[in-house]
C-alpha positions in Angstrom: 0.0 0.0 0.0 2.8 2.4 0.8 4.3 2.0 -2.6 1.0 2.8 -4.3 0.6 6.1 -2.4 4.3 6.9 -2.5 3.8 9.7 -5.0 1.4 11.5 -2.7 3.6 11.1 0.3 6.5 12.4 -1.7 4.4 15.3 -2.9 3.6 16.2 0.8 7.2 15.9 1.7 8.2 18.1 -1.2 5.5 20.7 -0.6 7.5 22.7 2.0 10.2 23.4 -0.6 7.5 24.7 -3.0 6.0 26.9 -0.2 9.4 28.3 0.7 10.2 29.2 -2.9 6.7 30.7 -3.3 7.0 32.8 -0.1 10.5 34.0 -1.1 9.2 35.0 -4.5 6.3 36.8 -2.9 8.5 38.7 -0.5 10.6 39.9 -3.5 7.7 40.5 -5.8 8.8 44.1 -6.5 11.6 42.7 -8.7 9.1 40.8 -10.8 10.9 37.5 -10.3 9.5 34.2 -9.3 11.6 31.6 -7.6 10.6 28.8 -9.9 11.5 25.3 -8.8 8.6 23.2 -9.9 10.5 21.6 -12.8 13.4 20.9 -10.4 11.4 18.9 -7.9 10.1 16.4 -10.5 13.5 15.2 -11.7 14.6 13.0 -8.9 11.3 11.3 -8.4 11.1 10.5 -12.1 14.2 8.4 -11.7 12.7 6.1 -9.1 8.9 6.2 -9.2 6.9 4.2 -11.6 5.7 6.0 -14.7 2.1 6.5 -13.5 3.3 7.7 -10.1 5.7 10.2 -11.7 2.8 11.5 -13.9 0.6 12.0 -10.9 3.4 13.6 -8.9 4.2 16.0 -11.7 0.5 16.8 -12.3 0.1 17.7 -8.6 3.2 19.9 -8.7 2.0 21.7 -11.8 -1.5 22.3 -10.5 -0.2 23.4 -7.2 2.0 26.1 -8.9 -1.0 27.1 -11.1 -3.4 27.4 -8.2 -2.6 31.0 -7.3 -1.4 32.3 -10.7 -3.5 33.7 -13.5 -2.4 31.3 -16.2 -4.4 29.0 -18.4 -5.4 25.9 -16.5 -3.3 22.9 -17.1 -0.7 24.6 -19.2 2.2 24.0 -16.7 0.8 20.8 -15.3 0.5 19.1 -18.6 3.9 20.2 -19.7 5.3 18.8 -16.4 3.4 15.5 -17.1 4.9 15.4 -20.6 8.4 15.9 -19.2 7.7 13.2 -16.5 6.7 10.8 -19.3 9.9 11.4 -21.2 12.1 11.1 -18.0 10.4 7.9 -16.8 10.5 6.4 -20.3 14.2 7.0 -20.8 15.8 6.6 -17.3 19.3 6.6 -18.9 18.9 10.3 -19.4 19.5 10.9 -15.7 21.8 8.0 -14.8 25.0 9.8 -13.8 25.6 13.0 -11.9 26.4 15.2 -14.8 23.4 14.1 -16.8 21.2 14.6 -13.7 22.5 18.2 -13.3 22.1 19.0 -17.0 18.7 17.4 -17.1 17.5 19.2 -14.0 18.6 22.6 -15.5 16.9 21.8 -18.8 13.7 20.6 -17.2 13.4 23.6 -14.8 14.2 26.2 -17.5 12.0 24.6 -20.1 9.0 24.4 -17.7 9.8 27.9 -16.6 9.6 29.0 -20.2 6.2 27.3 -20.6 5.0 29.1 -17.4 6.3 32.5 -18.5 4.8 32.3 -21.9 1.4 31.1 -20.5 1.3 34.0 -18.0 2.2 36.5 -20.8 -0.6 35.0 -22.8 -3.1 35.2 -19.9 -2.1 38.8 -19.1 -2.2 40.1 -22.7 -5.4 42.0 -22.2 -4.3 43.8 -19.0 -0.8 44.9 -20.0 0.5 46.1 -23.3 2.9 43.7 -25.0 6.4 45.1 -25.5 8.8 42.6 -27.1 12.0 44.0 -25.6 10.6 44.0 -22.1 9.2 40.5 -22.5 12.5 39.1 -23.7 14.5 40.9 -21.0 12.2 39.7 -18.2 12.1 36.2 -19.7 15.9 36.1 -19.8 16.1 37.1 -16.2 13.5 34.6 -15.1 15.2 31.7 -17.1 18.6 32.6 -15.6 17.1 32.7 -12.1 15.5 29.3 -12.7 18.7 27.8 -13.9 20.7 29.3 -11.0 18.1 28.0 -8.5 18.4 24.6 -10.1 22.2 24.5 -9.7 21.9 25.8 -6.1 19.0 23.6 -4.9 19.3 20.4 -6.8 21.6 18.6 -4.3 19.6 19.4 -1.1 16.2 18.8 -2.7 17.3 15.5 -4.4 19.0 14.3 -1.2 15.8 15.0 0.8 13.6 13.4 -1.8 15.9 10.3 -2.0 15.7 10.0 1.8 11.9 10.0 1.7 11.8 7.5 -1.1 14.3 5.3 0.8 12.0 5.3 3.8 9.1 4.4 1.6 11.3 1.5 0.2 11.0 2.7 -3.4 13.6 0.8 -5.5 
């Protein structure tokens, strides 16, 4: 039974990391930057969970991030599910440490790009679109997402691996 609900237990264990990033982003909202780690937190579980568990875990992470943001429903969640399907279908993509680091940076920045484009699309009626401003802010957000991935990958993956070890996930 524990193995069946491992994705939910892992989600609950990962949730404080998401809340901390969200609160930090809210406290620094004057800079228009979001501390985006939703793509980062799905990488390590996709290595060990079964495919359907990785999909449910990623969907929960995506819908949790979307809950308080004015973006089209499911845009981030379904992109994280798609990434989880790819990662769980090809586990050799994340076998060694360098591939894991590169994959985590790629997953977090790609899903951050999806989120940023979705929020720009959703906000198009409220703010005028200026391409130079959009590209500048997008570049800053993607650099922050990549930097956070490099900074937080080790502590988050160690924590998630400890939780999965206690749940006896192979």
